[in-house]
C-alpha positions as a printed NumPy array, in Angstrom:
array([[  48.941,  -35.009, -179.585],
       [  49.364,  -31.611, -181.742],
       [  52.573,  -30.152, -182.416],
       [  51.487,  -27.022, -180.205],
       [  50.88 ,  -29.156, -177.167],
       [  54.017,  -31.162, -177.771],
       [  56.033,  -27.958, -177.722],
       [  54.487,  -26.454, -174.699],
       [  54.983,  -30.255, -172.724],
       [  59.174,  -30.076, -173.633],
       [  58.864,  -26.453, -172.27 ],
       [  56.578,  -26.795, -169.32 ],
       [  59.788,  -26.167, -166.813],
       [  60.813,  -22.645, -168.414],
       [  57.574,  -21.119, -167.951],
       [  57.014,  -19.034, -164.571],
       [  54.803,  -20.315, -162.16 ],
       [  52.735,  -17.281, -162.203],
       [  52.245,  -18.473, -166.316],
       [  51.421,  -21.863, -165.376],
       [  49.163,  -21.457, -162.801],
       [  47.187,  -19.374, -166.127],
       [  47.813,  -21.718, -168.448],
       [  46.223,  -24.603, -165.971],
       [  42.988,  -22.107, -165.408],
       [  42.312,  -20.984, -169.139],
       [  42.591,  -24.724, -170.015],
       [  40.359,  -25.796, -166.54 ],
       [  37.45 ,  -22.816, -167.693],
       [  37.847,  -24.063, -171.681],
       [  35.385,  -26.902, -170.504],
       [  32.635,  -24.94 , -168.905],
       [  32.546,  -21.289, -169.436],
       [  29.559,  -20.744, -167.957],
       [  30.517,  -22.405, -164.528],
       [  33.3  ,  -20.101, -165.387],
       [  30.953,  -16.736, -165.539],
       [  29.66 ,  -18.002, -162.12 ],
       [  32.755,  -18.405, -160.474],
       [  34.322,  -14.742, -161.609],
       [  31.066,  -13.382, -160.045],
       [  31.85 ,  -14.606, -156.864],
       [  35.368,  -13.434, -157.132],
       [  33.859,   -9.893, -158.127],
       [  31.734,  -10.101, -154.95 ],
       [  34.646,  -11.134, -152.715],
       [  37.364,   -8.837, -154.395],
       [  34.843,   -6.144, -153.414],
       [  34.616,   -7.36 , -149.998],
       [  38.066,   -7.253, -149.659],
       [  38.786,   -4.214, -151.118],
       [  36.037,   -2.794, -148.458],
       [  38.057,   -4.451, -145.851],
       [  41.276,   -2.886, -147.123],
       [  39.511,    0.486, -146.777],
       [  38.122,    0.035, -143.355],
       [  41.988,   -0.946, -141.921],
       [  40.512,   -4.351, -141.288],
       [  43.089,   -6.404, -144.022],
       [  47.234,   -4.908, -144.387],
       [  48.482,   -4.533, -147.674],
       [  51.237,   -6.694, -149.038],
       [  53.645,   -5.872, -151.63 ],
       [  52.277,   -7.049, -154.816],
       [  56.271,   -7.733, -156.165],
       [  56.896,   -9.612, -152.769],
       [  53.957,  -11.996, -152.946],
       [  55.098,  -12.472, -157.086],
       [  58.634,  -13.279, -155.953],
       [  57.483,  -15.901, -153.097],
       [  55.399,  -17.185, -155.675],
       [  58.146,  -17.82 , -157.661],
       [  60.736,  -18.988, -155.455],
       [  58.312,  -22.662, -155.475]])
């Protein structure tokens, strides 16, 4: 195990949950970049659909700070 990997593992509990998720996602995506590009394209379509739904009043908005606070409490 490299020094960097050991350092990450030894400090894992001090990394906020949202940052841990980002780390996991980056590690996972590093195995298959082409697959990730396809997933990103599908998420872009989904995001546009959600924006359209919000603009039509079909989807309610939530405060981002409240959402991240809830995630970080876990």
